[in-house]
N, C-alpha and C positions, 0 to 999 in steps of 0.2 A: 504494500500500500504506500502511496506517495504522501508525504507530509511536508508542508511548508511552514517554516518558522521565521521569526524576525530576530535579528541580533543588533543591539545598539553598539555602534562603533563611532566614537566621537559624537558628531552631530548627525550622523547618518543612522537610519533604521534600515538595515540591509536584509532583504527578504531572500531566503535561500531554501532550496529543496533539500530534504533530508530523508533518506530511506536506506534500508538494508542493514546488514550487520557484518562484522569482521574488521579487517584492517581498513583504516580510512582512505578514501580516494577523493581528493578535491578535483572537481571537474569545472573548468572555466570555459564559458561559452563564447561564441563569436560576437563581433560587433553588431549591435542591433537585434541580436537574437535573445531568447530567453531560455532558461533551463527546460521549460516545458516543451520546447521544440525538439529536444533530444530524448524525450521520454522512452521511446522504443529502445534506445541504447542504454539509458540510465536504469530502466527497469531490469534489463538483463544483467547489467553490471552489479546491481543490488543483490543479485544472487551470490556474489563473490565478495563484495566489499560494502563497507558503510559509505554511502554516497553523500557528499556535501557539495552542493552546487549553488553559489551565490548569483543573484541577478544584479549585475552592475556594469557590464561592458556595453554601453550604448548611450543614446541620447535621452536625457530627461529621466534617467532611472534614479538619480540621486539629487540631493539638494545642491551639493557642490560637485558637479560632474567633472571628473578628471578629463584632461585633454591631451595627456601624454601617456605613453606606455609605462614610463617610470612611476607616474602618479597612480596609475591603476595597480601597479605592482605593490607600491607602498600601502595602498588602501587594502588590497587583498591580504597582504602580510598582517596588517592590523586585524582584519576580520578573522583570519585563521588563528592568530594568537589569542583573540578574545574568546574563542571556543575552547581553548586549552586542549586541543586535540593534536596528538603527535603526527608529524608528516609520515606518510608511508608511500603514497603515490600522488603526484600532481600532474593532471592531464589537462590539456587545453586545445581548443579548436580555433584556428584563424587568429584573431587578436588575442583570444585566451591562451593560445599556444605561445605567443610572444611574451605575454605577461608571465606565464609559467617559467619561461626561460630566464626572465629578469629576476624572478623570485629565487631561482636556483643560483643565480649569480650573486645574490645578496645575502644568502644564509649558508652557514657551514654544514648544516645537517645533511646526511646522506639519505636520499629517498629516490624512488623510481620517478623518472621525468618523461613525459610523453607529449609530443607536439604533433597534432593532426592537421595537415595542411596549414602550418603556422604562417604568420606574416613573414614575407621575404622582402628584401630590398626591391623597390620599384622606381620607375622614372616618371610616373604620371601623378596628377593631382586630383582634386575633387571631381572635376568633370570626367576624367578617365575612370575614376572609381565608380561614379554614378552610372556611366555607360556600361561598365563591366557588370555592375550589379543588375541592371536591367536585362542585359544579355543572359546572365546566369539564371535569373528568375524566369525569363521566358523559356529557356531551354528546359528548366524543371517543369514549368507549367504545361509544356507540350509533351512531357515524358521523354524528351531526347536525352536528358541527363538524369539518371536515377530511375527511369522506367515509370511504371504505373504508380508506384508508391510516392514518386516525386510530384505527380500532377496536382494533387490536392494541396500539398505543402507549398508548391510554387505559387499557386493561385492565391493561397491564403496570406502569404507574406509580401507579394509583389507590391500591393498598394501601401500596406502598413510600413514596410521598410523604407520606401521612398518618402512617405509622409514624415517619418521620424528624421530622415536625413535633412529634409528641407525645413522642418519645424524649427530647428535650432542650427541654422547654417553656420554660425560662428564656431560653435563647438565641433560641428562636422568638419569644417575646414581645418581646424586646429589638429584634430586627431588624425585626419588623413595626411596632413603635412608632417606630423610626427612619424606616421607609418612610412612616408616617402623617405625620410632620413634614417630609417631603421637600418642598423648594421649589426653584424655578428662580430665585428672586429673587437669591440669593447668588452665582450663577454668572456669569462673564464669559468666554465661550468665543469664541476668534477663529478656530479651525480650521473649514474648510468642513465642514458637517454635513448629513447626510441623516437624517430621522426617518421611518421607515416605520410606519404605524399601521393595524392591522386594526380596522375600526370595530365589530366584534362582540366586542371584548375583554371578557372576563368580569370583569376586575379594575379596569380604569382607563377613564376617560372623558376624551377630549381635547376639552373644551368651549372656548368663546370666552375665558374667563378664563385657563385654563391656556395656551392658544395665545398669548395676550398676554404671559404670563410667558416663554414660550419665545422669542418674538420680541425681548424685551428682553434676554435672557441670551445669545443666540447672534447673532453678527455676520453670519454667512454660513449661515443655516439654510434648508433646503428641507424642507417637510413634505408627505409624500405619503400620502393616505388610501386605504386598500384596502377597499372594501366587501365584505361577506360573509365577511371573514376574522376568525378568532378570535385569542386571545392567542398561541397556539402555531403559527400558520399557516406559519411558515418551515420547520417540521419536515415538514409535510404537502405543501407546495408548494415544494420546494427550487429547482426550475428558475426559478420566478418570483423568488424571493429572490436567486438568483445574477444574473439579468438586471438587477435593480435595483441590486445592489451593484457589479457590474462596470461598468454604464453610468455610475454616479455617479463611480467612481474614475477611469475612463478619460476622462471629460469634464473 
């Protein structure tokens, strides 16, 4: 059963999904998404872990909305610390993946770290991001990316995601600008790390240059490429994502 709770962190009341039992797994969602979008995945993961997934990576989720990845990482660290739960696994999708990496860079604890189609360095700005988001959602709505399971999802978030982007254009521009300047050069991550990358990602390209950055930043990184998968593949193929996550953590 899915349970939502609220945790006071400074001036923020952070709503988070909580379910399952076992070792804790913090799941950090993508920009503009919510934990509920990942329920098929999180419900399966809850059979193996205690799932904690805060709703904070998007526009107008919080009173003082962060506008950089570092600010998101600091707030997430405060949230995790306030729960007094030991780190076991921190997994993140898209922006959540980049936040997870920054968290690992900031703390000495050893835990399993997983980035699923995480933010990668890009050369475009807010217009490019918006056009790619429209393209991704249209492909999902038509079942081109993700098949039949993606059609309802794509149609449901197409309007809402664009509305949220445009509702607070200033914050949207700020976070996309920070994503544009994102680099792995400054990270020094010692935790065992798995990066799962769907090679038909509509936003990011994991080329040789970026792969080199990752190998320099992560001491124990495994990169697994998944052909024919798009940016949101873990939502449409949750069983595959669970196999990859549990296999990595248990090994």
